[in-house]
C-alpha positions as CSV (number, residue, x, y, z in Angstrom):
1,E,0.0,0.0,0.0
2,G,2.6,2.5,-1.0
3,G,1.8,5.9,0.7
4,Q,-1.9,5.7,0.6
5,M,-4.1,7.7,2.9
6,P,-5.0,6.0,6.1
7,L,-8.3,4.2,6.0
8,H,-10.2,6.5,8.4
9,M,-9.4,9.4,6.0
10,R,-10.6,7.5,2.9
11,L,-14.0,6.6,4.3
12,P,-16.8,9.1,4.0
13,K,-17.7,11.0,7.1
14,R,-21.0,9.8,8.4
15,G,-23.4,11.1,11.0
16,F,-24.6,14.4,12.1
17,N,-22.4,17.4,11.6
18,N,-23.7,20.4,13.6
19,I,-22.9,23.4,11.5
20,F,-23.8,25.6,14.5
21,G,-21.6,23.7,16.9
22,T,-18.6,25.5,18.2
23,D,-15.3,24.6,16.6
24,Y,-12.6,24.9,19.2
25,A,-8.9,24.0,18.9
26,E,-8.1,22.1,22.0
27,V,-4.8,22.6,23.7
28,N,-3.5,20.5,26.6
29,L,-1.5,22.0,29.5
30,G,1.2,19.4,28.8
31,R,1.7,20.8,25.3
32,L,1.9,24.3,26.6
33,Q,4.6,23.2,29.0
34,K,6.5,21.5,26.2
35,A,6.4,24.6,24.2
36,V,7.8,26.6,27.2
37,D,10.6,24.0,27.6
38,A,11.3,24.2,23.9
39,G,11.6,27.9,24.1
40,K,8.7,28.6,21.8
41,I,6.8,30.4,24.6
42,A,8.3,32.5,27.4
43,A,7.2,31.7,30.9
44,G,4.9,34.4,32.1
45,A,3.8,35.2,28.5
46,E,0.3,36.3,27.7
47,L,-1.1,34.0,25.0
48,D,-4.1,34.5,22.8
49,F,-5.3,32.4,19.8
50,A,-2.8,34.0,17.4
51,A,0.1,33.4,19.7
52,L,-0.8,29.8,20.3
53,K,-1.2,29.3,16.6
54,A,2.1,31.0,15.9
55,A,3.8,28.6,18.4
56,G,2.2,25.7,16.5
57,L,0.0,24.6,19.4
58,C,-3.3,24.8,17.6
59,G,-4.5,24.6,14.2
60,K,-7.3,26.6,12.6
61,A,-10.5,26.8,14.6
62,K,-13.4,29.1,14.0
63,D,-14.3,29.7,17.6
64,G,-10.9,29.9,19.3
65,V,-9.1,27.7,21.8
66,R,-10.3,25.6,24.6
67,V,-7.7,24.6,27.3
68,L,-7.8,21.1,28.7
69,A,-6.1,19.9,31.8
70,K,-4.1,17.0,30.3
71,G,-0.5,17.1,31.3
72,E,1.2,19.4,33.8
73,L,1.9,23.1,33.6
74,K,4.7,24.3,35.8
75,V,5.0,28.0,34.7
76,A,2.7,31.0,35.0
77,L,0.9,31.8,31.8
78,T,-1.9,34.2,31.0
79,L,-4.2,32.5,28.5
80,K,-6.8,34.5,26.6
81,V,-9.0,31.7,25.3
82,A,-12.5,30.9,24.4
83,G,-12.9,28.2,27.0
84,A,-11.2,26.1,29.6
85,S,-12.2,23.1,31.7
86,E,-12.5,23.6,35.4
87,A,-9.5,21.4,36.0
88,A,-7.4,23.4,33.5
89,K,-8.4,26.6,35.2
90,A,-7.4,25.3,38.6
91,A,-4.1,24.0,37.3
92,V,-3.2,27.2,35.5
93,E,-4.0,29.2,38.6
94,K,-2.0,26.8,40.8
95,A,1.0,27.5,38.5
96,G,0.6,31.2,39.1
97,G,-1.1,32.1,35.9
98,R,-4.6,32.9,34.9
99,I,-7.2,32.2,32.2
100,E,-9.2,35.1,30.7
101,L,-12.2,34.0,28.8
102,V,-12.8,35.9,25.5
103,A,-15.7,35.6,23.2
């Protein structure tokens, strides 16, 4: 099968696609920490959708970014995002940062 697309991409999409659903790019805390470790993001930085995208942390999403609490964040970051899980919020605040919700 030389260089063919994976099966799940070749099959037609089925089911209900909610065109009014919100389309968020999801970013895990672990990935944010990795980006800090790699020097793509400075500790204490203020990050919005454009900054996260520039750092390669999220792709294109119509409705902004939602932060999820997977992984560990050890530095203070200010995140200006469309959404965050409660656990992610708590973790960011514990690390000394904050999450600002923007519409």
